[in-house]
C-alpha positions in Angstrom: 23.7 4.6 182.4 23.6 8.0 184.0 26.0 6.8 186.7 28.4 5.4 184.1 28.3 8.6 182.2 28.9 10.8 185.3 31.9 8.6 186.2 33.4 8.8 182.7 33.0 12.6 182.8 34.7 12.6 186.3 37.7 10.7 185.0 38.0 12.8 182.0 37.9 15.9 184.2 40.6 14.6 186.5 42.8 14.0 183.5 42.4 17.7 182.5 42.9 19.2 185.9 45.9 17.9 187.8 45.6 18.4 191.5 47.2 21.3 193.5 49.8 20.7 196.1 49.2 17.5 197.9 47.0 17.9 200.9 48.8 15.2 202.7 52.6 15.5 202.7 54.6 12.8 201.1 57.4 13.2 203.5 55.9 14.7 206.7 57.8 17.7 208.2 56.7 19.2 211.4 55.9 22.9 211.0 55.8 24.6 214.4 53.7 27.7 215.4 57.1 29.6 215.5 57.7 28.6 211.9 54.3 30.0 210.8 54.9 33.1 212.8 58.3 33.6 211.2 56.9 33.2 207.7 54.1 35.6 208.4 56.5 38.3 209.8 58.6 37.9 206.7 55.6 38.2 204.4 54.3 41.3 206.3 57.7 42.9 206.4 58.1 42.6 202.6 54.6 43.7 201.9 54.8 46.9 204.2 58.2 47.8 202.8 57.1 47.4 199.3 54.0 49.5 200.0 56.2 52.4 201.2 58.1 52.3 197.9 54.8 52.2 196.0 53.6 55.4 197.6 56.9 57.2 197.0 57.5 56.1 193.5 54.0 56.8 192.2 54.0 60.2 193.9 57.1 61.0 191.8 55.1 59.7 188.8 52.3 62.2 189.6 54.9 65.1 189.6 56.1 63.9 186.2 52.5 63.7 184.8 51.8 67.2 186.2 55.0 68.6 184.6 53.8 67.4 181.2 50.7 69.5 181.5 52.5 72.4 183.2 56.1 72.4 182.1 56.9 75.6 183.9 56.1 73.9 187.2 59.2 73.0 189.4 62.1 74.5 187.2 64.9 73.5 189.5 67.3 70.8 188.7 65.8 68.5 191.5 62.5 68.3 189.6 63.8 68.0 186.1 62.5 65.1 183.9 65.9 63.5 183.6 66.1 63.0 187.4 62.5 62.3 188.3 61.9 59.7 185.5 64.6 57.3 186.6 63.6 57.8 190.2 60.1 56.8 189.3 60.9 53.8 187.2 63.7 52.4 189.5 61.5 53.0 192.5 58.6 51.2 190.9 60.5 48.3 189.6 63.1 47.6 192.3 61.5 49.1 195.5 57.8 48.2 195.0 57.3 45.4 192.6 60.5 43.3 193.3 60.1 43.5 197.1 56.4 42.7 196.9 56.8 39.8 194.5 59.8 38.3 196.6 57.6 38.4 199.8 54.8 36.6 198.0 57.2 34.0 196.4 58.5 33.1 199.9 55.0 32.6 201.3 53.9 30.5 198.2 57.2 28.4 198.2 56.9 27.5 201.9 53.0 26.9 201.9 52.9 24.9 198.6 56.1 22.8 199.6 54.5 22.1 203.0 57.8 23.1 204.7 59.1 26.0 206.9 61.0 28.9 205.2 64.5 27.8 204.9 66.0 30.8 206.7 64.0 33.7 208.0 67.3 35.4 208.6 68.3 35.3 205.1 64.9 36.5 204.0 65.4 39.6 206.3 68.9 40.1 205.1 67.7 40.1 201.5 65.0 42.7 202.4 67.6 44.9 203.9 69.7 44.6 200.9 66.7 45.4 198.5 65.9 48.4 200.5 69.5 49.7 200.8 69.9 49.5 197.0 66.6 51.3 196.4 67.4 54.0 198.9 71.0 54.6 198.0 70.1 54.5 194.3 67.2 57.0 194.8 69.5 59.4 196.6 72.3 59.1 193.9 69.7 59.9 191.2 68.4 62.8 193.1 71.9 64.2 193.4 72.6 63.7 189.6 74.9 60.6 189.9 73.7 57.9 187.3 75.1 55.3 184.9 74.1 57.4 181.9 71.6 56.5 179.2 71.0 52.9 180.5 67.3 52.5 180.8 66.1 50.8 184.1 69.8 50.6 185.2 70.5 54.2 185.9 71.8 53.4 189.3 75.6 53.7 189.6 77.2 50.2 189.4 78.0 49.8 193.1 74.3 50.2 193.8 73.5 47.5 191.3 76.0 45.2 193.0 73.9 45.6 196.2 70.8 44.7 194.3 72.5 41.7 192.7 73.5 40.5 196.3 69.9 40.7 197.3 68.9 38.6 194.3 71.6 36.0 195.3 70.4 35.8 198.8 66.9 35.4 197.6 67.7 32.7 195.1 69.6 30.6 197.7 66.8 31.0 200.3 64.0 30.3 197.8 65.6 27.3 196.2 66.6 25.8 199.6 63.0 26.2 200.8 61.7 24.2 197.9 64.5 21.7 198.1 63.4 20.7 201.6 59.8 20.3 200.6 57.7 17.5 202.1 55.8 16.8 198.8 57.2 14.7 195.9 56.6 17.2 193.2 57.6 20.9 192.7 54.4 22.8 192.6 53.8 24.9 189.3 54.2 28.1 191.1 57.7 27.4 192.2 58.8 26.6 188.8 58.1 30.2 187.8 59.3 32.0 190.8 62.5 30.0 191.0 63.2 30.3 187.3 62.4 34.2 187.5 65.0 34.5 190.4 67.7 32.5 188.7 67.3 34.1 185.3 67.4 37.6 186.8 70.7 36.9 188.5 72.1 36.1 185.1 70.5 39.2 183.7 72.0 41.4 186.4 75.6 40.0 186.0 75.4 40.6 182.2 74.2 44.1 182.7 77.1 44.9 185.2 80.0 43.5 183.4 81.7 46.5 181.6 84.1 45.1 179.0 81.6 44.7 176.2 79.2 47.6 176.9 80.4 50.3 174.5 79.2 51.4 171.1 76.6 48.9 169.6 77.5 46.3 172.4 75.9 48.7 174.9 72.8 49.1 172.8 72.3 45.3 172.5 72.8 44.8 176.2 70.4 47.6 177.0 67.7 45.9 174.9 68.5 42.6 176.5 68.4 44.0 180.1 65.4 46.3 179.9 63.1 43.8 178.2 64.2 40.8 180.3 63.9 42.8 183.5 60.1 42.7 182.8 59.7 39.4 181.1 62.1 37.2 183.0 61.7 38.9 186.4 58.3 40.4 187.1 56.4 38.3 184.6 57.4 34.7 185.9 57.0 35.8 189.6 53.5 37.3 188.9 52.5 34.2 186.8 53.6 32.1 189.8 51.3 34.1 192.1 48.5 33.4 189.7 49.1 29.7 189.8 48.9 29.6 193.6 46.3 32.2 194.5 43.8 31.5 191.8 43.2 27.9 192.7 43.1 28.8 196.4 40.3 31.5 195.9 38.3 29.1 193.8 39.0 25.9 195.9 39.6 24.0 192.6 42.9 22.8 190.8 44.5 24.7 188.0 43.1 23.6 184.7 46.2 22.1 183.3 49.6 21.4 185.0 51.2 20.4 181.7 50.0 23.6 180.0 51.6 25.5 182.7 55.0 23.9 182.3 54.7 24.2 178.5 54.1 27.9 178.9 57.0 28.2 181.2 59.6 26.6 178.9 58.4 28.4 175.7 58.6 31.7 177.7 62.2 30.8 178.6 63.0 29.8 175.0 61.4 32.8 173.1 61.6 35.8 175.5 65.3 36.4 176.1 66.2 37.7 172.7 63.3 39.9 171.8 64.6 43.0 173.6 66.3 44.0 170.2 62.9 44.8 168.8 63.2 48.1 170.8 66.0 49.0 168.3 64.4 48.5 164.9 65.9 50.6 162.1 69.1 51.2 164.3 72.6 50.1 163.4 72.1 46.8 165.2 72.5 43.8 162.7 69.3 43.5 160.6 69.3 39.7 161.3 69.2 40.4 165.1 66.3 42.9 164.6 64.4 40.3 162.4 65.0 37.5 164.9 63.6 39.6 167.6 60.5 40.2 165.7 60.0 36.5 164.9 60.5 35.6 168.5 58.1 38.3 169.6 55.5 36.7 167.4 56.4 33.3 168.9 55.7 34.7 172.4 52.0 34.4 171.6 52.4 30.7 172.4 53.3 31.1 176.1 51.0 34.0 176.5 48.0 32.4 175.0 48.8 29.1 176.7 49.1 30.7 180.2 46.1 33.0 179.8 43.9 30.1 178.6 45.1 28.1 181.6 43.9 30.8 184.0 40.6 31.7 182.2 39.8 27.9 181.9 40.4 27.5 185.6 37.8 30.2 186.3 35.4 28.6 183.8 31.9 28.3 185.5 33.0 30.5 188.4 32.8 33.9 187.0 29.8 34.8 189.1 32.1 34.7 192.1 33.8 37.8 190.9 30.9 39.8 192.4 31.8 38.5 195.9 35.6 38.4 195.7 37.7 41.5 195.2 40.9 39.4 195.5 39.6 37.3 192.6 38.6 40.4 190.7 42.2 41.8 191.0 43.6 38.6 189.6 41.2 38.5 186.8 42.1 42.0 185.6 45.8 40.9 186.0 45.2 37.9 183.8 43.6 40.2 181.2 46.4 42.7 181.5 48.8 39.9 180.9 46.9 38.7 177.7 46.2 42.2 176.3 49.6 43.8 177.2 51.7 40.9 175.8 49.7 40.6 172.6 50.0 44.3 172.2 53.8 44.0 172.6 53.9 41.3 169.8 52.1 43.7 167.3 54.4 46.7 168.3 57.4 44.6 167.3 56.3 44.7 163.5 58.4 47.3 161.7 55.3 48.8 160.0 53.7 49.6 163.4 56.8 50.5 165.1 57.5 53.1 162.5 54.5 55.0 163.9 54.4 54.1 167.6 58.1 53.8 168.7 59.5 56.8 170.7 55.9 58.1 171.2 53.7 58.1 174.3 52.1 55.0 173.0 55.0 53.0 174.3 54.4 54.6 177.6 50.9 53.5 177.7 51.9 50.0 176.8 54.4 49.8 179.5 51.9 50.7 182.0 49.3 48.3 180.8 51.8 45.6 181.3 53.5 46.6 184.6 50.4 48.2 186.1 47.5 46.3 184.5 49.3 42.9 184.8 52.0 43.0 187.4 50.5 45.4 190.0 47.1 43.7 189.9 48.8 40.3 190.3 50.5 41.6 193.4 47.4 43.1 194.9 45.4 40.0 194.2 48.0 37.9 195.8 48.4 40.0 198.8 44.6 40.3 199.3 44.2 36.6 198.9 47.1 35.4 201.0 48.1 38.1 203.6 44.8 37.5 205.6 45.7 33.9 205.8 49.0 34.7 207.4 47.8 37.5 209.8 44.3 36.5 210.5 43.3 40.0 209.6 41.1 41.1 206.8 40.6 44.5 204.9 37.2 46.0 204.9 35.0 45.5 201.7 34.9 49.3 201.3 38.7 49.5 201.2 38.8 46.6 198.7 36.2 48.2 196.5 37.8 51.7 196.5 41.2 50.4 195.7 40.0 48.1 193.0 37.7 50.7 191.1 40.1 53.7 191.3 43.0 51.6 190.2 41.0 50.0 187.4 39.5 53.2 186.1 42.7 55.1 186.6 44.8 52.7 184.5 42.0 52.5 181.8 42.1 56.3 181.5 45.9 56.4 181.6 46.5 53.7 178.9 43.7 54.9 176.6 44.8 58.6 176.7 48.4 57.7 175.9 47.6 55.2 173.4 45.4 57.5 171.3 47.6 60.5 171.8 50.7 58.6 170.9 49.2 57.3 167.8 48.4 60.9 166.7 51.9 61.9 167.7 53.4 59.2 165.5 51.2 60.1 162.5 52.1 63.7 162.9 55.9 62.7 162.6 54.9 60.2 159.7 53.3 63.1 157.8 56.2 65.3 158.2 54.5 68.0 160.5 56.6 70.2 162.6 57.6 68.6 165.9 55.9 71.3 167.9 52.5 70.1 166.3 52.9 66.8 167.9 53.5 68.5 171.1 50.3 70.8 170.8 48.3 67.6 169.8 49.3 65.7 172.9 48.3 68.4 175.3 44.8 67.3 176.1 46.0 63.7 176.4 48.6 64.7 178.9 45.7 66.2 181.0 43.9 62.9 180.8 47.1 61.1 181.7 47.2 63.2 184.9 43.5 62.3 185.7 44.2 58.7 185.4 47.5 59.0 187.3 45.7 60.8 190.3 43.1 58.0 190.5 45.9 55.4 190.5 47.8 57.2 193.2 44.7 57.6 195.5 44.1 53.8 195.1 47.6 53.3 196.3 46.8 55.3 199.5 43.8 53.1 200.0 46.0 50.0 199.5 48.4 51.3 202.1 45.3 51.6 204.5 44.3 48.1 203.7 47.8 46.8 204.4 47.7 48.7 207.8 44.4 46.8 208.5 46.0 43.4 207.5 49.1 43.7 209.5 49.0 46.0 212.6 45.2 46.8 212.7 42.6 44.9 214.8 41.2 41.6 213.7 38.0 42.4 211.8 34.9 40.2 211.9 34.3 38.9 208.4 31.0 39.6 206.6 29.4 37.0 204.3 30.9 38.3 201.1 34.4 38.4 202.8 34.0 34.8 203.8 33.3 34.0 200.2 36.3 35.8 199.2 38.5 34.2 201.9 37.5 30.6 200.8 40.3 28.5 200.3 43.0 30.8 201.4 44.4 28.7 204.2 47.3 26.8 202.8 
C-alpha cells in the first residue's frame, strides 16, 4: 500500500512539474570546445561592459541624491538636474540593464537549446552598437543636446536609431540560435527573452516615428514607451533568467510550464496599454485612462501567476538560501517583482494617484521595480551562470558584501521615498504652500542618500566579483560555494 501511494504521489508530482530542457538532445548537435569558449567570451564581454555602465550611471545617481540634500552643490550647467537625471536613467536602462540582460539571454538560449550560439560575430556587433549608442547618447546629454521632455528617450533620434539597430541584431541572433535548437520544445526562458526582444523592436520603432508625436499624440506615445520599456523589455528578459537559473540552482524543474506560458501571454495582452495610467486627470481621453486602470488591475494575473510559479518551485528548499547567495539574489528579485508590480496596480487607481503622482513616492516605486526586481535578477543570473562559463567563482565574502549592502540600501531608499512622498502628496492635498512639502522632504532626502551610498558601494563590490569571475585566478570552492554552484552546469 505504501508503495502504491508513493507511486501515485510521484505521478501527480510529475504532472505538476514539467521537466526542464531535455538532458538528452532530440536532434544531436555537436558543440565543440571552441563553441563553448566563444559563448563564454560573449557572456563575459556583455557582463563586463554592463558593469562599467552600472558604476558610471549609479555614480551619477549619487551626485543627484547629494544635490537634493545640498542644492547649492555643483551649480554649473554640467551638474544641473536636467542633465544628470536623463544621463542616470538612460545609462542605467540602456547601458547597464539592457547589455547585462542580453548577455544572459544569449547564454540561456544556447545552453537551454543545446546548440552553439548562432553567430558570435553578430553578438559582438550588437555589443558594440549598444555601447556606441550609450556613449554617444551620454555625451549628447552632457552637452545639452536631447529630444526634449520625452522620458527615457531623451537621446537625440540618430542615437536611438543606433540602439534600434542593436536590438534588431540581437533579435536576429537570438531567434536564429533558438531556431537551430537540438531539442523538440522551446524552453520557457526563451519564450520570454525572444518575446521581450521582438516587442521592444516594435516599441522602439513606434517611439522614433515622428509624424504622430505632437500634442496629445506625443503624450500618449510617451506613456506607451516609458512603461513598455520596463514591462515589455526588462521584465520578460529578467523573468526568462528566473526560469532558467532558479531550476539550475535548485536542481529541480520549474513548478509549472503551463503556468509560465499563461503568465507570458496574459502579460502580453494586458501590459502594452497601461502606460496611459501615468497621465490620469490629463487631457487624454477619459476612456483611455480608465482602460489603463482596468488593465493595470488585470496585470495581477500574470504577476501573481509568475510569482507563484517561482515560489512554488522553491517550496521545501528555502533552507538552501543560507548557503547560496545566487539563490538569495533571485529570491529577493522574485519578491521585488511581486511587491513592485502589485504596488504599481494600486498606484493606478485615481484616488491614490491623486496623492502619490508627481511625488517622490513614484521614484521609490521605480527603484523597487528596476532595482529590487531587475537588478537582483541580473545579479542572481550572473552569479549562478557566469562561474559555469568561466570556471571561476567569486568569494563568499564578496557575495555577502554585495548582497547585504544592496538589499539594505534599496530598502532604506524605497522606504524613505515612499514615506516622504506620501507626506509630500498629503501636503499638496491639504493646500499647504509648496515650500512646506520641500521642507518636509529634507530628512527623507538624507536617508535617500544613505541608501544610495550603500547601493553604490555594493556595485563596486560587484565589479570586484566580476573581475574574479572573468580575469581573476580560479578559486578553490569551499563547501558552501559548492552548494551554491549545484546544478549550474548546463
